[in-house]
C-alpha positions as CSV (number, residue, x, y, z in Angstrom):
1,M,73.8,146.6,172.5
2,I,70.2,145.4,172.2
3,R,69.5,148.0,169.4
4,F,72.6,146.9,167.5
5,T,71.5,143.2,167.8
6,C,68.0,144.0,166.6
7,L,69.4,146.0,163.7
8,L,71.7,143.2,162.8
9,C,68.8,140.7,162.8
10,V,66.8,142.9,160.4
11,V,69.8,143.2,158.0
12,V,70.5,139.5,158.0
13,A,66.8,138.6,157.5
14,A,66.6,141.1,154.5
15,C,69.7,139.6,152.9
16,S,68.8,136.0,153.3
17,S,65.2,136.0,152.2
18,S,64.5,133.5,149.4
19,G,62.4,134.1,146.2
20,G,63.9,137.4,145.2
21,S,67.0,136.7,143.2
22,K,67.0,134.4,140.2
23,T,70.0,132.3,139.2
24,K,70.3,131.0,135.6
25,G,70.5,127.2,135.6
26,G,70.5,127.1,139.4
27,G,69.0,124.7,141.9
28,S,69.6,121.1,142.8
29,T,69.1,118.2,140.4
30,G,67.8,114.6,140.7
31,A,67.6,113.2,144.3
32,S,69.0,116.5,145.7
33,A,66.1,118.3,144.1
34,M,63.7,116.0,145.9
35,S,65.2,116.6,149.3
36,S,65.4,120.4,148.7
37,G,61.7,120.5,147.9
38,Q,62.1,122.8,144.9
39,K,59.0,123.0,142.7
40,A,58.1,124.0,139.2
41,G,57.1,127.6,138.7
42,G,53.9,128.7,136.9
43,N,55.4,128.7,133.4
44,A,56.9,125.2,133.8
45,E,53.6,123.9,135.2
46,S,51.4,125.4,132.5
47,D,53.7,124.6,129.6
48,H,54.9,121.1,130.6
49,S,53.1,119.4,127.8
50,K,54.9,121.6,125.3
51,G,58.1,119.7,126.2
52,T,59.3,116.2,125.6
53,D,57.6,113.4,127.5
54,S,60.5,111.5,129.0
55,G,58.5,108.7,130.8
56,A,57.7,107.9,134.4
57,T,61.3,107.8,135.6
58,Y,64.0,110.4,134.8
59,D,67.4,110.7,136.3
60,G,66.5,107.9,138.7
61,I,63.4,109.7,140.1
62,T,59.9,108.3,139.5
63,C,57.2,110.8,138.9
64,D,54.3,110.0,141.1
65,S,52.1,111.7,143.7
66,S,55.0,112.2,146.0
67,T,57.1,114.0,143.4
68,E,54.3,115.8,141.5
69,G,55.6,119.4,140.7
70,L,59.2,118.6,141.4
71,A,61.5,120.3,138.9
72,W,65.1,121.2,138.2
73,C,67.3,122.9,135.6
74,D,68.6,120.1,133.5
75,S,70.8,122.6,131.6
76,A,70.9,126.4,131.2
77,T,67.8,126.2,129.0
78,N,66.0,123.0,129.9
79,I,63.7,122.2,132.8
80,A,62.9,118.6,133.9
81,V,59.4,118.7,135.6
82,C,57.2,115.9,137.0
83,A,53.6,116.4,136.0
84,G,50.8,113.9,135.7
85,G,52.9,110.9,136.4
86,E,55.4,111.7,133.6
87,W,58.7,113.6,133.4
88,W,58.7,116.4,130.9
89,V,61.8,118.2,129.6
90,L,61.0,121.8,128.5
91,D,63.3,123.9,126.4
92,C,62.8,127.3,127.8
93,S,64.4,128.9,124.7
94,S,61.9,127.3,122.2
95,D,59.3,129.6,120.6
96,A,56.5,127.4,122.1
97,I,57.7,128.3,125.6
98,G,58.7,131.9,125.0
99,G,61.5,132.1,127.6
100,D,65.2,132.2,127.4
101,F,66.7,130.4,130.4
102,C,65.9,127.9,133.1
103,G,66.3,129.7,136.4
104,D,66.0,129.2,140.1
105,D,64.6,132.0,142.3
106,G,65.3,130.2,145.6
107,E,61.9,128.5,145.7
108,T,60.9,127.6,142.2
109,I,62.4,126.4,139.0
110,D,61.0,128.1,135.9
111,C,61.6,129.6,132.4
112,Y,62.5,133.2,132.5
113,A,63.2,135.8,129.8
114,S,66.7,137.3,129.8
115,D,65.4,140.7,130.8
116,E,64.3,139.2,134.1
117,F,67.9,138.7,135.3
């Protein structure tokens, strides 16, 4: 019985690990994103200034030191990301960004190419 229980624990842990599977347009938005703790991935962080500056407040959330790096998929192709006290909306499908979709890998929100799904 102990061997079966340990094996079951290993299987459950392997199936439930985050960060491995990407979901197009996934993740929480707005206040739900804040409580989930989801963050912008490397592409969204480095490319945020290639997006549209949407001001200090977006979808009711103020971008400040407590929300720095917060991000969510605003649509299948757009990411809203808090960086430097401003909200930026990036179009992942634009030539300037070089991705195709906004995606959630269970930990981060980022732009991904279609061949990454």
